[in-house]
GUDREN-237388 format. One record per residue (C-alpha): residue number from 1; residue in one letter; x, y, z. Coordinates in steps of 0.05 Angstrom, whole numbers. Layout:
NODE,resi,resn,u,v,w
NODE,NUM,A,X,Y,Z
...
//
This chain:
NODE,resi,resn,u,v,w
NODE,1,V,9,-1,0
NODE,2,T,34,62,-19
NODE,3,F,10,128,21
NODE,4,T,0,199,0
NODE,5,D,61,219,26
NODE,6,G,101,163,-9
NODE,7,S,106,112,49
NODE,8,T,91,44,36
NODE,9,Q,64,-13,77
NODE,10,Q,64,-89,50
NODE,11,V,-6,-113,64
NODE,12,P,-24,-197,56
NODE,13,I,-77,-223,2
NODE,14,D,-103,-295,13
NODE,15,L,-174,-311,-25
NODE,16,S,-207,-376,-15
NODE,17,D,-211,-411,-96
NODE,18,W,-283,-395,-124
NODE,19,T,-326,-458,-122
NODE,20,L,-279,-479,-47
NODE,21,D,-253,-529,-92
NODE,22,G,-314,-558,-116
NODE,23,G,-344,-559,-49
NODE,24,G,-295,-600,-15
NODE,25,S,-252,-542,20
NODE,26,S,-272,-489,74
NODE,27,P,-260,-410,65
NODE,28,E,-198,-390,86
NODE,29,P,-178,-364,141
NODE,30,G,-192,-291,151
NODE,31,N,-236,-297,90
NODE,32,T,-313,-287,102
NODE,33,T,-374,-312,48
NODE,34,A,-393,-240,10
NODE,35,I,-427,-267,-41
NODE,36,T,-453,-337,-60
NODE,37,T,-487,-355,-134
NODE,38,P,-517,-431,-143
NODE,39,Y,-470,-441,-207
NODE,40,R,-421,-426,-262
NODE,41,D,-425,-410,-334
NODE,42,S,-377,-451,-375
NODE,43,G,-365,-453,-452
NODE,44,S,-416,-511,-445
NODE,45,G,-480,-480,-406
NODE,46,Q,-488,-469,-335
NODE,47,D,-452,-520,-289
NODE,48,P,-491,-533,-221
NODE,49,T,-416,-506,-194
NODE,50,T,-433,-465,-128
NODE,51,T,-385,-399,-140
NODE,52,Y,-366,-353,-88
NODE,53,V,-334,-281,-71
NODE,54,F,-300,-273,-15
NODE,55,A,-277,-211,38
NODE,56,T,-221,-209,68
NODE,57,A,-208,-188,129
NODE,58,P,-188,-115,150
NODE,59,V,-120,-108,153
NODE,60,P,-98,-44,199
NODE,61,L,-57,12,163
NODE,62,N,-2,59,182
NODE,63,S,-42,97,239
NODE,64,G,-51,181,206
NODE,65,E,-33,149,133
NODE,66,T,-94,166,81
NODE,67,V,-73,109,21
NODE,68,A,-65,131,-51
NODE,69,S,-49,74,-88
NODE,70,V,-41,-7,-74
NODE,71,T,-2,-49,-120
NODE,72,L,-24,-121,-123
NODE,73,P,29,-174,-126
NODE,74,S,66,-198,-187
NODE,75,S,64,-258,-160
NODE,76,V,20,-311,-120
NODE,77,S,22,-379,-88
NODE,78,Q,-16,-421,-140
NODE,79,G,-69,-406,-190
NODE,80,T,-92,-338,-194
NODE,81,L,-117,-289,-151
NODE,82,N,-175,-242,-168
NODE,83,V,-196,-179,-133
NODE,84,F,-270,-146,-157
NODE,85,A,-260,-82,-109
NODE,86,I,-217,-55,-60
NODE,87,A,-245,-18,4
NODE,88,T,-221,12,67
NODE,89,S,-248,30,142
NODE,90,T,-258,106,107
NODE,91,A,-266,88,31
NODE,92,N,-272,40,-35
NODE,93,G,-248,36,-95
NODE,94,G,-214,2,-149
NODE,95,G,-289,-33,-163
NODE,96,G,-330,30,-168
NODE,97,G,-309,65,-228
NODE,98,G,-341,73,-303
NODE,99,G,-310,30,-362
NODE,100,N,-261,-30,-345
NODE,101,A,-217,11,-291
NODE,102,G,-156,-17,-308
NODE,103,Y,-183,-85,-292
NODE,104,N,-142,-144,-335
NODE,105,N,-190,-209,-329
NODE,106,T,-261,-210,-356
NODE,107,G,-300,-266,-297
NODE,108,I,-374,-252,-308
NODE,109,T,-416,-267,-366
NODE,110,N,-486,-279,-383
NODE,111,D,-519,-342,-381
NODE,112,G,-516,-373,-449
NODE,113,S,-452,-334,-483
NODE,114,S,-384,-340,-479
NODE,115,G,-321,-291,-473
NODE,116,A,-315,-293,-398
NODE,117,D,-254,-334,-370
NODE,118,F,-246,-334,-288
NODE,119,D,-214,-387,-277
NODE,120,G,-175,-399,-339
NODE,121,G,-220,-463,-363
NODE,122,G,-270,-426,-397
NODE,123,S,-314,-415,-328
NODE,124,S,-342,-358,-308
NODE,125,Y,-398,-324,-252
NODE,126,S,-456,-316,-274
NODE,127,A,-488,-234,-284
NODE,128,Q,-554,-265,-276
NODE,129,A,-541,-310,-212
NODE,130,L,-494,-259,-184
NODE,131,A,-562,-215,-198
NODE,132,S,-605,-257,-161
NODE,133,A,-561,-252,-103
NODE,134,G,-579,-176,-97
NODE,135,V,-502,-166,-140
NODE,136,T,-504,-120,-192
NODE,137,P,-461,-65,-232
NODE,138,G,-443,-12,-188
NODE,139,S,-479,-41,-130
NODE,140,T,-449,-39,-59
NODE,141,V,-426,-109,-18
NODE,142,T,-422,-111,49
NODE,143,T,-398,-152,102
NODE,144,G,-389,-138,167
NODE,145,S,-371,-57,170
NODE,146,T,-342,-61,100
NODE,147,S,-375,-35,46
NODE,148,F,-346,-54,-32
NODE,149,T,-367,-16,-99
NODE,150,W,-370,-75,-146
NODE,151,P,-348,-58,-206
NODE,152,D,-396,-17,-258
NODE,153,V,-385,-60,-326
NODE,154,A,-431,-102,-362
NODE,155,A,-422,-176,-364
NODE,156,G,-373,-200,-410
NODE,157,Q,-326,-139,-406
NODE,158,P,-271,-136,-366
NODE,159,D,-288,-135,-295
NODE,160,N,-235,-154,-243
NODE,161,Y,-162,-148,-230
NODE,162,Q,-118,-212,-234
NODE,163,A,-65,-197,-191
NODE,164,D,7,-179,-235
NODE,165,G,39,-130,-206
NODE,166,Q,-18,-66,-225
NODE,167,T,-27,-10,-189
NODE,168,I,-95,10,-165
NODE,169,T,-124,83,-145
NODE,170,V,-158,77,-71
NODE,171,P,-161,151,-60
NODE,172,G,-171,177,9
NODE,173,G,-172,119,47
NODE,174,S,-145,102,126
NODE,175,G,-163,59,180
NODE,176,S,-160,-6,142
NODE,177,I,-155,-46,86
NODE,178,S,-198,-107,57
NODE,179,F,-200,-141,-11
NODE,180,L,-269,-171,-44
NODE,181,G,-253,-222,-87
NODE,182,A,-225,-295,-102
NODE,183,A,-178,-343,-130
NODE,184,S,-186,-405,-174
NODE,185,N,-151,-467,-187
NODE,186,G,-145,-477,-97
NODE,187,P,-135,-413,-58
NODE,188,S,-85,-367,-70
NODE,189,S,-43,-312,-23
NODE,190,G,5,-255,-43
NODE,191,T,31,-197,-18
NODE,192,A,3,-121,-34
NODE,193,T,46,-66,-25
//
């Protein structure tokens, strides 16, 4: 995490697999299930595998500092680590902007469509299943006392940051920081700076 005065703080990100390994695992310690859907989209139609999006536990930030940006990990422990939004205890960002806000992965598609690939195998979150769970472009997703802004983009467009060392602006935040996202191909972790 880079603060407005130029100082930095390392913050761990640990996200659970988006299907909890097909239902055979529990969320990683510190992960709260923020969204649950009953199926995912695949190249061959709907797959009845339950999908999840997780919020990380808030990590305290250096006292008196204001966040300017977050640089996601350039490498992760395994699979992919995907972030839909970032929130601090005083602001949320990295998901609230229009357009594609620098997203580099398309993880949501309309039922019956192709083109999204959250997991590297052609499967994605269903926009219709997310909407049934109350999650639509630009909506607020709240877990505990943390509120995230869901990416404000149409299905089939880049909608999340697949961690690859990119820097994301998170204006004006302080207090603590949390990430909203999921991993694919098993749980994944890395360090943001």
